[in-house]
Steps between C-alpha positions, in 0.01 A plus 500: 500500500807726509798498735738761636706579811299496822608834651234542768296212643123477502199432282273743315195496275430813301469693174804607299602862459771551239737777602628652179823693517478842341763520229745782562630673189845640575581830332840443339533838335784741577443802722623859485457609861692262729441699819125503439505122454691454827241715681223291341668185634534652848126580507425141402734370772324713764161369386634142506624548858157624607328204337739250659450657843122475455538134402727437798250646745206318339686167500605543864135552601339234280771231480767561761809702584740233374340488157493880474880511519524399134391854416775641719747305286325642190551849639868421552531400134405861417816610684730241344774678298527194277144572388389863518838677475594279208173584324565872548852461362358328191248781448787749507745303286255366239238778504215246523165509680474416869272201434751362245788542746311335789393218269858442384652490851207300642535234228875474560457450875213253454714301257788483751278400792310243294823324404618456861506136607286556806120483495454773761728738311333425168164585650640834616519590131120526524540779756725702269261444208204604716666824610622576148153445355347728762749782423436468125120492543521816709717662232245411231184555708384136486299331779524126570269443797337157547126554564303190602122536534376142542533267798680162461720638225808310381754740353683361196807695384831468322660608827399689814738754646505573874305817420232300319473248783480767769203659323297178478182515706517183711124510558448453125813322371511132600809391298743603228676324213798626299697396193835557669650533850625283785436426868746766619344795315360774720154445349514130597622585850221755543244248370610252768470765770158608372409129474397539136563182296743568216650299215783654298720396207202370300651594164205621293202502735401850378458363146284206608265660753236762414350753740190348658617140472434293810823366655597260777839582654690231692783693666624187674591308185530793257200383294236705317173360362327719241118505469450200733204262509252497790659184642848662489365807681338288772819298545695825526266638766569191708877562462456860616311385810767241589781752435351756739451234766862385456629858540328524836642166612854603401482802732479257791857390421649846543644439848571128457865392539606188308709221652592165349499163682849578638375826659697697239347841432436549128490874437270655237636848425435783258710671233501880493650763272446805720372613838148538361476124433542396864140566609356244257757243612395553862128489413548157342660353811859466382762363738737772384658649188704249301619754244518879507618606153686819591582598140160666474613759755753608236256525209263774384734770630790718384770406753610230742287469816689631800596292803228677698230429239590133489524475878147642535360253244662196662403618849136548397474145364666354811273703727183396319578128487532503882794268562441255217802430273574734209748384233633807320687443175775748422496696176433282194544744213727560204542350155141436398339715775631851451477815705499830311754647744740201506700433186592130483577495128367272229558123507456222248340276763396713797314218672836328555696817550552800725203480735385437857785409736757542222407864466488550879845349557636731231309807624563456872397862556143414393505167683611646833220758506245218483681277749528784752125570466422130550721470806350812658149360442593159644416596859132552406419138415609160376713604202674252272732625222524316170752547218383427142678341203774336710699257283802423719588496870757778448220742408312420820818542705554845346142597579535391863824696532338822373199438726727471803684819398165680499413353839828630647447845349148527641607378845777762506244764401280404795227305317348183644513192275339161563746219568259228378464578129494191280686544170420277203501479122267451207552168326421585140811379317542126434864501616387628841238228531756233409733636772222551756666289770819711486304828497290379794813489716535878454146641478210512747231412244413453133207639303447334164421747222328263262420753226868541413608150605261346246613735222868438565455123534290456186662781296165654413349845538156451652387830344599392149186347350703292255681308775269549799374142460839390640446695822379220726537523879437126526785406265698217668825700475345797679350277768838330552669837562227603744531174694880530497471849650260394774700187588828694506357764734337250736822298521661809656200591716387796286148586381384548141230723356369553149397841370437435130157448344541124544449539878129572443454255213229243582676233294840562662396533867462122567849430364654789696341369819638156424850650462470674838482867397481709818351822368269579208489868397251627243265782399261605775190369322651150473569462875162372622444255208854366555433456873187304417680272255793432734270422794301258284819321390633473856166378637500212252832369631 
């Protein structure tokens, strides 16, 4: 038995297919004709664009429009001056081959993205690697298609790029396993949408499994059984039957609203990173959006999104959710999450430095564009604005002042603005949790960001394998801060949500209910299982 990270739920029985990566030999020799090499690169870029557009269209038809957007972001990488223009400059200055230049810039960008202390951003390094590999293969005339001929095939690979995943034939592939990767990778996200069980981060699965081996994949617990016995197979078939029956039962909970014995509505909401994520949240019966991470509107592009662009994105989400609450977090970028077009400088400890609200209060010009867009969109639904990384009441006061300045400007310009917008903060810094009662006198709500709160409280990087054992959501100190936050808010008549991974954690949910958490916000696929668990707990009381 082997274990990994359960990236996409489900069970599968099938035969292994080992996907072997074709080794790319980079030509590191010097060149004489620079202009010819630039033209060669341009031809490769055109071919890459055509391939990505084909993949986008195919994915939209076979998987869904939302999932196809990853290839739009890949196409945008081709226009990123930090990537392509830099590669061309290197060809000119160093007189090296196009494949060598692309490889050099690609590796530099992947290294930067991989070191960022944010799982989502680290996984975006895979996108850059995927695009870079495709450009180089086109330069060298190498194909890397994944051809599966047998039904009930389990693909085993070191890693699967979005391109690889998009080309998998769902009628034949019943699961995939990889050595590396995480739950937020595009391949994992696509697997969940395609409802293909997937286990990632298995270390050396490609060295243990041989093509043709029979495998049982438990995508619920992240367990793989190699060459199982007849009794193990029969037991697994029973699990598959029960799992499918449970999925059908969960769908019955989609429109169920949850109330405790005091008639208090407990909201189960979804987290989104872009407009395209809202449909899945709605399909799973969410009570609203508990976290809209707006920083992703600023990424995979060459300049700041305009007020109009942001307004349209916020308006679309508010329109689609049809009056349900939408908590939109203002820009959380800087320090460890960099934008190619925004120079924030280097820092010794970026995670504690110039980021999120600290950057916005310094760059009011950037902040006001977003606030104006939010205020303009407010008339289209139940908008709530949330400021991240607040460590003192003075920061919140400054934010409110700038927000009111924007409101006055828009009113004078003839725009309508809602007069019932709730304004709250993320509680992700221990000092804020300790002072929750005082903050609650000023804010309309709290949303606990447990991912950062746990790291700051326990002084451990959850992505650092050497200290990740310390990252424990159920640590008594963490639980004390969460309870302190909830009690402080309730004492002042304010509500509290949670938008970190802990909100959908089966182990944590009973304790959070006990503390009186008002809103649980999580990934779309966790909503129905969380509803089921919460209803079962409440029905026992």
